[in-house]
MARMARSE-866892 format. One record per residue: residue in three letters; y, x, z of N, C-alpha, C, O in turn. Coordinates in steps of 0.001 Angstrom, whole numbers, plus 500000, padded with zeros to 6 digits. Layout:
# MARMARSE-866892
alaYXZYXZYXZYXZ/...
***
This chain:
# MARMARSE-866892
unk226217611505043088225801610145042759227267609465043097228223609832043781/unk226914607975042068227980607270041471227373606004042232226187605744042434/unk228415605351042567228542603589042818229218603136042447230286603720042264/unk229013601418041986230245600961041788230322600121043025229493600220043930/unk231312599310043044231389597897044062230226597149044169229629596883045212/unk229946596840043091228752595909042927227386596367042973226486595546042789/unk227119597596043200225557598031043194225126597992045001225941597844045911/unk224145598108045099223380597944046487222677599133047023221454599109047153/unk223276600015047293222584601407047654221136601322048474220701600387049147/unk220650602377048240219263602324049264219667602733050451220796603190050631/unk218639602587051530219002603623052725219481605118052489220476605749052844/unk218355605417051741218405606836051094219803607112050271220453608147050415/unk219999606541049800221791606688049303222345606426050051223062607416050198/unk222745605413051099223633605508052020223682606380053063224781606651053549/unk222418606998053610222516607971054353223508609396053713224404610046054251/unk222708609519052005223591610351051988225033610465051466225522611585051315/unk225855609159051136226839608581051321227519608969052702228481609733052776/unk226962608410053693227704608925055364227374610346055120228424610929055390/unk226612611114054806226768612509055143227804613110054263228442614064054707/unk228029612696053153228888613301052084230571613177052687231445614044052720/unk230596612012053048231859611241053084232437610958054655233608611157054978/unk231409610469055540232222609828056750232559610439057678231842611365058057/unk233881610099058426234156610976059468233974609725060790234936608978060971/unk232934609586061516232974609065062558233367608865063829233019609926064346/unk233967608077064867234438608308065871233375608740066913232195608392066891/unk234077609709068012233212610301068512232199610664068382231291610479069192/unk232091611387067126230507611864066712230394613457066556231393613962066043/unk229606614134066821229619615437066227228443615566065148227228615491065331/unk229210615797063891228762615501063187227944616468062430227695616386061227/unk227462617593063414226844618639062976225256618171063572224349618934063242/unk224894617018064387223550616679064516223085615987063451221862615919063329/unk224075615228062306223666614957061273222791615671060164222003615177059357/unk223196617072060385222372618101059231221132617824059459220446617614058459/unk220440617732060868218929617671060988218663616605062024217893616862062949/unk219212615500061938218781613898062196219350613290061241220427613617060742/unk218516612161060853219433611294059975220482610441060744220234610205061926/unk221514610001060253222349609353060787222098607524060803221797606866059808/unk222279607064061971221595605682062108223023605131061664224138605524062004/unk222576603887060620223165603098060265222782601616060072221959601175059270/unk223719600763061176223320599184061320223976598567060052225063598824059534/unk222924597605059669223386596711058182222999595454058670222914594761057656/unk222681594675059767223099593493059741222630592825061472221689593299062108/unk223452591750061951223340591257063396223197589783063076223746589124062193/unk222234589389064104222048587923065216222075587862066170221147588322066835/unk223284587192066820222906586984068329223119588335069126224130589015068950/unk222151588678069982222054590083070349221527591185069860221591592300070378/unk220795590783068469219825591441067608220401592402066600221385591905066051/unk220075593758066125220383594395065010219404594664064395218305594610064948/unk219509594949063361218823595783062526219386596679061482220360596425060773/unk218604597842061468219050598813060549219001599075059230218104598381058753/unk219609599846058263219105599790057023217448600221056476216897600354055383/unk217113600324057692215535600342057232214401599234057819213171599288057844/unk215375598188058288214732596964058588214110597334060044212991596859060234/unk214661598110061103213957598230062539215352597478063752216563597607063931/unk214116596637064364215137595603065261215578596314066347214856597183066835/unk217046595982066952217341596722068107217862595645068879218050594570068310/unk218144595781070185218883594699071178220224595565071339220324596706071790/unk221281594674070821222433595576071100222583595498072527222761594380073009/unk222539596560073325223204596541074602224838597244074799225213597825075817/unk225511597061073784226890597564073691227932596523072745228996596835072210/unk227358595429072742228137594645071919229006595177070734230186594856070592/unk228368595970069941228861596314068647229357597794068812230351598229068230/unk228740598365069476229441599959070157230161600097071406229843600577072494/unk231528599388070834232121599516071887232858598303072559234019597957072778/unk231550597822072779231918596515073669233110595348073317234217595293073850/unk232634594527072382233373593790071455233010592600071359233677591625071703/unk231584592591070736231029591549070028230520590641071070229311590412071110/unk231516589976072112231392589224073049230731587889072750229976587527073652/unk230819587088071743230424585798071114228940586484070448228493585653069657/unk228237587444070495227592587722069291227432587847067917228343587259067334/unk226606588401067135226759588581065940226184587721065217225076587288065534/unk226886587279064012226340586365062929227319584895063130226779583855062753/unk228453584817063596228917583536064143229565582983062782230782583039062606/unk228604582394061741228859581801060749230534580766060796231167580677059744/unk231022580139061958232050579158062229233463580033062262234517579485061941/unk233423581333062642234383582305062599234466582890061399235448583596061169/unk233555582729060507233586583684059158234569582220058229235652582168057647/unk233705581439058461234428580340057827235893579877058092236766579794057228/unk236020579610059313237604579584059604238494580301059196239618579913058879/unk238046581543059157239070583006058517238937582906057116239879583388056485/unk237889582340056371237825582221054804238773581086054681239628581219053805/unk238792580113055309239755578827055077241265579395054854242064579173053945/unk241359580171055959243153580378056342242885581400055113243663581076054216/unk242225582323054781242868583372053965243425582827052638244233583341051865/unk242759581617052580242599580713050785244537580337050890245388580562050029/unk244709579709052284245760578979052529247171580028052442248193579981051757/unk246777580773053266247769581827053667247216583224054425247079583086055641/unk246893584489053909246666585629054489247367585890055618246863585875056741/unk248785586188055324249325586959056229251470586566056214252036586003055277/unk251863586848056933253231586402057025253998587040058336253727586396059349/unk254879588134058565255322588291059560256667588843059460257361588849058444/unk257147589573061266258538589899060721259157588440061418258402587828062174/unk260212588023061215260954586827062092260560585625062228260822584879063172/unk259683585308060949259011584259061025257365584115061060256554584825060466/unk257118583041061891255439582810062340254964582142061391255550581785060370/unk253991581971061669252700581100060937251977579945062014252019579879063243/unk251555579400061375250480578212062693249631578744063058249451578530064257/unk248779579542062520247517580260063477248380581317064741247835581270065844/unk249142581868064685250173582922065184250037582037066409249257582240067340/unk251229580633066250251626580161067180250540579178068113250654578872069300/unk249616578856067288248943578175068117247801579245069250247325578922070339/unk247629580610068452246816581579069049247687581749070711247054581810071765/unk248983581796070646249915582270071397250070581169072552250418581391073712/unk249722579873071955250176578938073264248523578364073623248211577424074354/unk247718579187072918245887578993073918246214579944074526246814579561075531/unk246152581065074478246551582771075535247321582044076382246624582007077395/unk248231581493076592249212580768077689248732579964078501249097580100079668/unk247799578908078187246819577608078351246080578541079649246192578248080839/unk245364579638079145244579580768079827245253581329080715244710581481081810/unk246697581828080510247293582578081459248564581561081723249578581675081033/unk248492580865082443249765579820082611250983580500083367252079579973083559/unk250548581891083795251970582842084826251931583308083594252513584339083932/unk251751583478082384252135584434081726252630583970080370251853584341079489/unk253307583520080069253845582265078791254030582806077643253925582205076573/unk254481584635077856254851585140076483253809585923075706253071586728076274/unk253758585695074480252396586765073619253255587216072506253905586582071676/unk253036588879072772253299589440071356252127590212070872251670591163071507/unk251533589698069481250526590205069185250317591446068082251158591676067214/unk249297592081068206249502593395067199248046593476067098247253592569067349/unk247685595091066562246288595246065921245065595454066994243957594920066934/unk245499596274067892244488597022068660244648597153069951245799596805070213/unk243947597555071129244285597754072066245280599033072098246422598794072492/unk245118599736071902245881600979072148247023600972071723247820601775072209/unk247529599884070485248582599316070323249233598372071296250401598467071673/unk248411597494071649248812596328072783249240597158074275249909596594075140/unk248813598364074391249465598966075419250380599794075224251084600087076191/unk250637600407073940251826601157073839253090600211073772254143600710074171/unk253119598814073284253775597786073515254452597440075183255581597179075598/unk253183597592075779253765596999077060254451598210077503255351597818078246/unk254480599577077418255042600784077724256542600399076930257412600110077751/unk256829600364076027257706599632075178258546598955076044259603599287076581/unk257839597883076083258653596538076662259306597094078338260463596965078741/unk258358597597078926258819597602080430260124598935080321260995599016081187/unk260067599749079313261152601127079037262482600242078704263548600062079294/unk261955599804077560263774598591077434264200597638078056265398597367078139/unk262957596771078763263432595592079975264411596404080822265620596185080899/unk263508597697081659264635598568082580265778599023082220266695598915083035/unk265939599405081431267046600199080303268024599391080446269037599930080891/unk268135597721080122268764596602079939269307596326081388270462595999081660/unk268226596523082306268256595833083667269194596456084761269819595890085658/unk269080598287084306269570599135085089270472600322084026270225601477083680/unk271303599620083818272269600587082381272718602058083176273506602156084116/unk272097602965082615272707604357083040271262605291083809271024606497083871/unk270268603674084474268983604624085046267962604926083985267683604542082849/unk267533605792084877266101606267083632264826605800084397264156606528085130/unk264557604359084102263502604085085081262428603671084004262365602715083230/unk261686604647084221260676604775082515259484605791082765258843606403081910/unk259371605816083867257846606517084006256573605589084343256614604637085123/unk255592605956083729254241605035083794253387605738084244253147606895083900/unk252641604868085366251704605659086332250439605010086058250342603787086160/unk249360605814085683247877605110085415246706605994086571247126606856087342/unk245632605702086522244691605830087558243892606671086887243620606500085699/unk243381607803087706242069608319087092240860608012086890240095607539087730/unk240562608324085497238891607948085077239274606188084546238364605361084597/unk240297605889084191241059604550083270241163605157081657241286606371081494/unk241119604464080790241282604309079433242059603616079061241929602491079543/unk243384603789077969244370603025077843244392602842076341244949601858075853/unk243650603996075404243929604282074055243948605745073405244117606826073970/unk243715605447071981244026606662071416245385607552070515245398608638069936/unk246420606516070735247968606847069883248375607756071325247817607547072402/unk249063608419071192249557609541071761249948609171073251249617609795074259/unk250519608325073199251675607356074388250187607008075425250037607323076606/unk249137606207074452248087605331075319247199606645075969246425606464076909/unk247422608067075310246516608738076023246965609657076972246302610392077705/unk248262609514076861248962610152077721248753609638079169248598610289080202/unk248799607999078928248209607091080335246959607132080596246757606608081691/unk245924607545080062244576607970080175244187609080081031244586610244081025/unk243155608373081923243036609363083174241563609876082706240611609669083458/unk241401610463081622240140611361080885240670612251080060241008612066078891/unk240754613475080855241263614767080344240368615464079275240828616333078534/unk239135615072079225238322615369077897238862614803076363238661615375075292/unk239531613643076549240031612947075617241277613512074795241680613267073658/unk241807614495075958243246614822075839243430615939075148244427616221074483/unk241800617025075409241957618119074983242282618653073298241625618268072331/unk243202619415073250243729619812072127244777618869071214244983619053070014/unk245268618038071863246046616990071141247404617119071954248238616274071629/unk247791618003072942248932618354073685250201618734072568249809619172071487/unk251414618622072722252040618239074161251695616841073915251565616589072717/unk251497615795074766251482614488075221252889614255075572253595615121076088/unk253302613003075264254851612496075457254813612767077261253824612556077963/unk255871613171077647256514613129079263256697611637079640256865610711078846/unk256631611565081062257015610207081532255587609624082133255679608397082181/unk254627609964082486253656609706083196252522610303084016252175611457083768/unk252064609774084743251859610070086164250322609666086803249844608538086684/unk249822610493087315247904610042087877247682609250089328247948609861090363/unk247345608309089367246831608220090901245427608526090890244896608852089828/unk244717608451092041243366608962092174242464607598091621242943606510091302/unk241062607982091608240232606549090361239562606132092109239433606808093130/unk239221604495091715238695604147093019237105603602093257236605602528093591/unk236593604943092897234677604933092965234276605221094510234388606360094963/unk233898604355095144233472604725096302232455605422096245232142605890097340/unk231734605715095324230559606382095643230883607721095507230123608490096096/unk232028608332094742232356609682094525233717609672095335234556610367094761/unk234182609087096499235688608908096900236352610104096999235967611136097549/unk237744609808096219238408610988095966238989612150097210239375613317097145/unk238757610781098763239329611231099881238009611752100823238205612183101959/unk236939611686100362235853612046100798235872611014102090235856611536103204/unk235903609731102003235757608996102958234872607571102753234539607203101626/unk234517606787104013233435605814103181234111604510103439234744604300104474/unk233951603535102370234130602063102537233087601299103611231886601566103604/unk233778600143104702235457600365104488236171600784105498237030600012105923/unk236054601717105951236683602664107098237465603761106512237548604845107088/unk238117603491105241238830604327104841240440603902104421241057604548103574/unk240890603000104966242189602323104547243007601977103058244138601681102672/unk241553602238102474241874601675101228242761603088100391243533602873099457/unk242571604024100746243626604852100331243674605416098870244732605925098498/unk242743605371098124243102605025096826244041604402096189244745604984095363/unk244166603233096466245741602627096320246726602475097170247668601770096808/unk246753603014098333247826603411099006248507604762098548249588605099099031/unk247799605587097531247879606832096754248913606685096049249548607665095658/unk249341605165095697250211604890094655251410604861095072252259605036094197/unk251943604622096610253392605433097028253736606422096908254738606629096224/unk253061607442097513253229608611097457253525609044096190254638609544096027/unk252569608941094994253215609207093787254158608666093252254747609280092363/unk254628607211093677256000606831093732257330607694093820258261608053093099/unk256903607809095045258122608994096318258195609954095037259162610001094277/unk256786610865094888257154612077094457257577612089093217258122613124092832/unk257435610937092265258503611073090908259804610730091001260758611096090313/unk259737609815092138261346609645092246260982608009092280260264607453091449/unk261624607367093406261694605921093328262106604861092180261590603819091776/unk263660605837091716264177605299090657263524605333089540264013604553088723/unk262340606088089037262263606278087645260859605891087593260146606389086722/unk260467605202088285259313604831087585258821603327087180258583602435087993/unk258748603256086185258691601440085651257288600612085909257212599384085936/unk256445601320086050254948600290085720253759601392086187253934602610086148/unk252779600875086541251491600840086810250424600181085896250088599002085789/unk249952601422085206248627600511084149247419600638084662247110601829084700/unk246645599979085052245094600157085578244117598747084406244423597694083846/unk242754599697084582241945598346083894241628597613085348241647598187086437/unk241411596588085178241135595700086321239507596351087109239302596493088315/unk238504596661085916237508597517086512237322598572085446237351598322084241/unk237160599565085882237160600766085338235976600415084247235030599774084706/unk235937600699083119235140600723082122234991602067081458234167602671082145/unk235320602714080617234802604134079840234720605135080842233920606034080583/unk235393605231082024235159606046082710234636606042083685234970606752084634/unk233336604940083686232350604931084650231657604043085170230800604208086038/unk232058602825084560231785601664085299232436601282086609231501600793087242/unk233810601218087578234266601274088795234883599916088806235907599584088209/unk234124599175089564234894597906090032235670598167091612234843598133092523/unk236721598350091945237449598554093155236731597469094221235895596635093875/unk237110597611095252236659597009096102238078595778096410239228596146096166/unk237806594372096945238269593654097029239849593643097192240749593058096589/unk239813594533098260241055594819098668241855595728098197242796596151098868/unk241610596116097078242462597125096514243267596791095692244168597626095618/unk243410595834094917244632595127094113245671594699095309246847595054095231/unk245307594103096160246485593355097204247498594451097528248711594353097340/unk246695595774098165247772597033098255248329597385096757249519597163096534/unk247743597771096026248423597916094977250047597480094459251137598024094279/unk249391596083094354250251595029094078251616595257094969252674595664094489/unk251362594859096618252526595268097575253238596374097225254459596354097374/unk252560597572096678253398598555096690254168598401095157255291598883095004/unk253718597943094440254768597989092780255603596582093528256820596634093353/unk255254595712094092256648595000094529257801595439095041258960595197094705/unk257156596429096292258291597183096715259062597733096286260226597552096645/unk258705598690095278259391599427094553260012599005093264260776599622092521/unk259426597620093161260165597268091636259442597908090385260088598403089462/unk258158597869090408257371598689089408256632597445089406256281596787090385/unk256358597105087640255633596199086994254348596260086831254025597189086091/unk253562595694087194251692595962087052251446595545085666251745594416085276/unk250974596321085009250396596249083623248283596497083837247598597491084080/unk247991595243083622246242595157083461245869595247082028246147594475081110/unk245142596412082022244668596552080535243353595776080399242290596345080647/unk243395594451079999241763593751079758241399593876078263240797593035077595/unk241890595128077837241095594892076441239547594988076513238995594395075587/unk238769595560077343237281595585077701237116594294078695236034593730078532/unk237847593787079558237367593348080680237753591349080246237312590430080936/unk238441591199079267238547590072079096237885589149078406237452589843077487/unk237501588067078203236936586852077690235752587338077977235035588024077249/unk235489586854079398234212586660079840233172587951080112232082587767080656/unk233628589283079674232705590265079942232246590809081667231265591478081993/unk233033590403082300232933590346083841232199589042084676231778588920085827/unk232257588306083713231803587097083976232740586027085093232265585273085943/unk233950586215084819234925585318084736236026585507083218235851586377082365/unk236873584708083198237651584539081719238358586331081500238501587061080519/unk238671586481083053239561587656082901239081588599084010238479588189085003/unk239339589710083818238675590841084899239323590763085812238590591237086680/unk240811590313086583241753590353087051241455589309088059241744589445089248/unk240825588180087524240331586993088595239698587096089392239743586285090316/unk238829588138089388237823588844090720238662589189091799238210589142092943/unk239959589570091557240484590105092690241971588938092930242483588212092078/unk242324589095094236243700588214094344245046589318093943245493590242094621/unk245483588818092567246220589754091962247133588840090996246957587739090474/unk248073589679090988249005589151089476249730589221089022250757588551089125/unk249449590216088206249675591134087322251134590730086498251357589519086484/unk251954591429085944253082591204085104253174591462083710254232591252083118/unk252334591825083226251775592173081515250107592448081768249504593153082577/unk249670591542080675248045591617080477248050591955078914248603591251078069/unk247273593271078627247094593347077544245559593060077164244657593261077976/unk245327592561075832243713591929075787243785592713073993244746593105073330/unk241834592664073612242158593305072529240472592812072226240266591613072413/unk239444593536071841238279593803071553237698591966071640237532591198070692/unk237485591683073230236617590655073079237558588978072158237089588007071564/unk239130589446072524239874588291071750239322587674070656239467586452070633/unk238646588248069615238481587991068618236473588319068374235533587953067668/unk236748589108069354234766589476069090234590590204067803233598590031067095/unk235581591038067500235291592191066273235551591462065130235988592195064243/unk235463590426064839235254589760063689236710589633062845236892589045061779/unk237389590148063413238685590498062750239704591557063458239547591325064656/unk240436592351063363241308592924064245242745592419064943243843592250064413/unk242421592285066007243817591568066716243877592020068127242895592262068830/unk245099592109068469245438592393070414246477591552070540247012590904069640/unk246819591587071981248038590476072444248289591689073748247474592470074238/unk249652591491074041250444592074075161251221590638075944252440590487075867/unk250565589913076486250830588885077354251691589136078676251206589866079540/unk253133588478078899253962588843079716254411587585080740254179586426080397/unk254937587829081764255936586835082373256889586616081896257370587484081168/unk257648585262082107258799584828081489260202585826082054261256585800081418/unk260063586556083131260841587287083267261337587894082541262513587923082178/unk259945588795082068260322590198081689260939589744079922261893590170079271/unk259994588824079649260660588403078062261941587698077932262339587505076783/unk262855587165079192263977586938079404265045587909079437266237587686079226/unk264464589080079741265224590346079971265414590791078332265902591909078165/unk265117590114077279265584590621076100266735589701075231267321590018074196/unk266817588749075840267902587415075396269400587839075509270318587036075672/unk269510588881075427271250589207075515271679588611074073271144587853073265/unk272775589244074133273964588666073208273580589008071467272958590036071202/unk273970588148070468273316588502069047274119589884068762273901590502067719/unk274962590303069628275030592098069056275178592771070001276072593605070146/unk274150592445070926273846593618072133272125593718071746271277592826071748/unk272002595271071401270837595982071192269712595901071783268671596390071344/unk269878594971073340269001594646073840268422593078073879267731592527074736/unk269042592502072453268623591074072456267506590742071709267288589545071522/unk266480591879071075265577591383071294264765592712071318265287593818071462/unk263471592492071166262596593800071513262817594994070267263415594604069264/unk262530595883070291263140596617069481261900597291068644261929598452068236/unk260743596329068440259461597112067939259127595748066612259734594698066399/unk257961596335065957257312595735065126255843595768064798255622596777064128/unk254980595210064963253423595569064359253344594602063281253511593385063212/unk252972595716062288253042594924061026251805593791060550251888592865059742/unk250458594321061511249325593129061158249137592701062260247964592510062580/unk250275592378063295250273591319063767250381590191063312250095589242064043/unk250719590022062291251119589461061255249865588550060270250172587640059499/unk248767588923060452247746588512059809247182587157060474246865586908061637/unk247175586404059345246746584830060056245468584514060676245154583923061710/unk244582585297059382243207585440059483242536585856061123241485585376061548/unk243269586687061766243064587339062909243205586225063895242437586008064832/unk244356585492063554245023584610064755243561583573064783242902583379065804/unk243293583068063622242180582091063491240971582461063963240394581597064624/unk240243583824063769239574584294064121239639584348065740238624584133066403/unk240632584586066217240708584577067706240590582942068346239785582701069246/unk241200582216067954241228580729068036239424580489068331238830580290069391/unk239008580585067186237698580218067137236440580659068021235412580149068468/unk237176582039068021235995582741069396236323582184070320235406581572070868/unk237354582104070814237906581494072125237111579915072493236583579643073572/unk237190579105071422236620578257071115235115578181071887234749577460072815/unk234287579379071007233041579641071356232726579699072733231858579086073356/unk233748580714073201233080581301074695233688580199075752233580580276076975/unk234214579373075171234855578316076283233612577147076462232998576846077485/unk233461576525074862232285575540074781230982575801075227230159575015075696/unk230887577196074987229192577800075132229454578252076536228455578815076982/unk230273578213077239230383578519078812229596580036079177228685580300079962/unk230318580806078318230233582259077749230056583154079061229195583996079317/unk231197582681079847231872583761080804230527583422082161229862584235082803/unk230534581671082209229372581722083160228183582264082720227462582468083696/unk227616582614081603226662583034081282226442584755081607225458585338082062/unk227664585236081212228006586731081681227746586855082965227127587866083295/unk228180585779084128228158585660085572226515586169085879226074587181086422/unk225811584913085235224415584837085532223447585844085257222603586245086057/unk223608586224084112222866587434083534223239588408083737222477589295083354/unk224415588840084347224873590138085116224251589999086197223578590946086605/unk224297589143086715223342589175088262221733589303088114221015589869088939/unk221329588734087024219843589228086581219893590605086491219135591138087302/unk220684591583085606220708592754084838221165593563086096220743594706085919/unk221802593498087227221800594155088283220765593986088898220279595074089208/unk219936592787089371218885593028089935217731593491089471216888593689090346/unk217388593752088267216701594538087463216863596218087291215954597044087200/unk217855596370087281218641597816087370218527598097088875218056599223089031/unk218803597447090108218744598013091236217277598635091438217052599578092197/unk216335597999090677214744598265091020214759599889090559214105600744091156/unk215505600128089549215640602018089534216125602593089933216097603746089505/unk217029602239091162217152603170092329216327603484093229216617604007094306/unk215043603129092773213731603937093812213694605244093048213304606163093768/unk214046605687091531213774606968090935214622607837091581215693607414092015/unk214279609075091720215208610147092206216229610322091410217225610877091875/unk216218609943090204217627610369089640218345609621089215218997609788088184/unk218367608550090002219328607073089820220190607067091093219726606780092197/unk221578607428090856222475607621092190223178606195092322223391605769093456/unk223517605501091298223766604715091934224219603808090519224623604172089414/unk223913602282091191224094601337090109224966600377090287224736599686091279/unk226100600029089527227259599121089809227967598474088692227815598979087580/unk228626597562088798229237596801087573229490595185087928229249594689089028/unk229904594626087033230511593175087399230492592671086038231203593084085123/unk229180591274085939228960590702085083228205591311084011227173591914084308/unk228606591232082716227774592025081848228651593641081312228654593954080122/unk229034594130081908229483595319082327229225596365083623229940596427084623/unk227946597222083336227231597737084395227009599069083643226965599378082453/unk226863599871085054226756601222084785225445602015085596224957601418086555/unk224885603348085209223808603415085978224417604918086118224759605412085044/unk224605605722087280224854606857087092223788607764087793223287607420088863/unk223525608684087293222135609527087138222601611116087823223534611886087595/unk221792611127088472222355613072089227220711613407089381219691612731089244/unk220999614838089744220089615892089795219348615227090992218226614811090704/unk219739615050092239219308614792093414220181613804094207221397613809094015/unk219576612891095158220305611618095457221414612466096666222466611947097039/unk220929613833097153221560613987098429222918614778097962224026614474098405/unk222712615753097084224080616535096522224635615713095379225527616298094765/unk224299614379094895224785613822093638225376614669092479226210614329091639/unk224813615716092623224732616560091292224677615313090354224162614212090550/unk225518615917089027225339614984087911224240615574087193224027616782087085/unk223382614391086585222217614899085673222667615628084523223814615344084179/unk222202616300083989222854617345082792222812616669081757221898615854081625/unk223831616839080713224322616133079737223193615839078636223094614756078059/unk222309617001078407221453617034077280220592616080078019220068615343077183/unk220173615737079354218720614955079622219438613741079472218865612956078716/unk221022613140080175221262611946079439220920611492077927220350610485077506/unk221531612709077208221192612403075421219927612008075554219552611054074872/unk219078612613076391217695612500076180216947610829076342216036610285075719/unk217678610448077293217544609197077719217945608273076560217171607435076099/unk219021608442076176219703607634075394218840607433074016218728606412073338/unk218239608791073808217674608588072475216261607959072342215646607384071444/unk216025608306073584214514607186073979214499605717074076213658604903073694/unk215761605553074745215553604098074752216018603381073125215598602308072691/unk216781604122072575216550603579071092215702603667070170215706602962069160/unk214778604668070470213455604543070115212978603511070125212524602934069136/unk213002603065071350212491601975071947212537600930071287211595600139071340/unk213695600679070478214568599160069964215763598510070971216089597323071007/unk216246599456071662217456598909072352219068600548072416219237601726072732/unk219450599895072112220919600570072373221987600429073327222928599636073372/unk221639601363074074222466601621075168223585602925075152223460603626074148/unk224570603323076028225856604479075358225519605453076583224538605257077300/unk226189606256076722226499607196078121227978607930077882228433608227076778/unk228582608139079085229864608534079174230045609773078243229038610267077735/unk231192610262078012231249611599077470231652612613078258232521612594079130/unk230703613844077761230965615042077775230739615349079357230392614642080303/unk231177617061079184230654617290080926231658617620081926231907618776082269/unk232115616791082295232672616367083532232003615741084695231379614681084736/unk232288616721085769231259616079086980231543614912087501232710614689087820/unk230747614132087656230980612586088122231073611728087375230917610516087526/unk231428612525086223231754611335084936230770611131083887230156610122083539/unk230765612496083406229541612235082206228138611638082202227472611284081229/unk227852611606083410226410611083083881226322609635084123225340609186084714/unk226923609150083863226911607465084005226644606801082384227384606808081401/unk224979606124082626224761605371081119225533603837081536225604603362082670/unk226095603216080209226155601972080260225585600818079371224925600730078335/unk226079600097080153225159598466079183226418597388079531226856597006080616/unk226873597010077910227525595778077676227040594873076999227869594210076376/unk226076594615076896225187593488075661226310591958075550226998591415076414/unk226073591616074003226549590250073936226493589365075183225568589459075990/unk227520588491075321227368587615076274226545586452076367226559585651077302/unk225715586395075186225093585106074672223664585823075294222693585072075388/unk223533586975075640222027587580076073221453586768076921222090586175077792/unk220043586646076733219073585761078152218345586882078999218907587943079270/unk217314586637079320216779587210080582215253587992079708214426588703080278/unk215235587657078452214080588224077543215094589366077258214674590494077514/unk216275589272076805217018590723076276217177591842077193217254593045076943/unk217221591078078553217942592084079752216691592842079668216826594049079468/unk215324592314079798214384592818080434213817593921079524213051594837079822/unk214388593606078323214088594829077001214727596124077412214270597261077291/unk215994595693077975216747596643078071216192597781079208215915598979079137/unk216182597007080035215732597642081401214550598340081713214424599279082499/unk213446597627080817212008598348080810212325599423079897212058600570080256/unk212883599209078712213069600996077585213693601873078979213119602878079399/unk214611601469079437215570602181080448214552603027081260214372604238081128/unk213976602273082039213075602720083231211838603504082532211180604221083285/unk211378603427080890210262604382080593211159605537080472210741606566081001/unk212277605591079904212769606925079797213474607397080650213875608518080336/unk213951606906081986213793607631082812212957608350083520213150609434084071/unk211613607409083459210363608314084229210366609560083297210194610698083733/unk210538609318082206209997610886081389210764611984081717210312613123081609/unk212061611716082170212747612500082920212323612898084366213083613637084992/unk211459612576084801210860612946086193210010614327086331209525614648087416/
***
């Protein structure tokens, strides 16, 4: 079957082209031999339509928690179009006005983080942070090897090999080794499945205090940074308790370890505040941003740092540490910077972080009603980032079988709602359903999500 760029394939033709040529993310294509692959064609607000015209509530903000401002924002498309006509791209040692204005805007939102490095994706933003801290300490302590990165079990930081090495999800790492060395793990912070078998608040926050033990095991002079998601997203939707980050930060300060907050998912209103770390008493040294930065309208990410870190690269002109020895080609896309600026304007003017907080409370209230069902073990989340952990029975907390989770998600989609589930057969991990709708959602949209989920869960009893 041959198509030109001007042709408009039918739904059936798109399905065939999909099966013949496409290689999707995180997808077992064997299923498409017997099932027709879903193809989304258009969206407006929090609603989507597939190529056959069926409507869905987008419970995942574009599938991977990106489209915070909702679909079909003409002002973003228009702003990008005008910029493309003027100047699409320039990078290297010269900036563009949109690049400068975006950096200024981000630092106005994060006043303790006045330096901004733009790149293309969340994975890349985290890679940049690792390179920054390693070069920073190499210059600060010549001859020392202060380079190790500590990460948290169940957190996820990206698909590139170093970002993957820093991710606490073993099933994502399988078959990709050997991964880069220099990474070590601390326990997760999920009270429902406490790694120490304790109960909050009588636990001494051992999940955070474990950082000190790992630093000592790895060698105090070798650990450069800790990277965490403020709220674990893809590892099961895990908001740490309020005391967690003050403990973690105190240990970091004591051992001169930089604290990197991966806000790729939690940034720009997702959790009910503009940034996820703002729910806690914590001051990170580096923050990484992506997804909601431009709501998926253009690819862009940022690594934002404190002044002190930037100043560590201001050596003499002949010193190899006189600049950050790195480059991000597509960090120079002026259109992406414009998209991010317009996206942030919408989030601020429409008070979408406030709506996320209010609708998040309503969503949690509705989901908590489902805890009366014997297979609903735990409902948790913050703002419009929520998870429902399903179990075989509440006493044992044995995870619900993966095929049954898949049936729930499929039934919900048949009901016109798109939600997600965690990956693969890892006890206490794969059995979480998650929802992260656009921040513009209303109570009617949330009711459609929860009502469809209730029907699906009842079918499993």
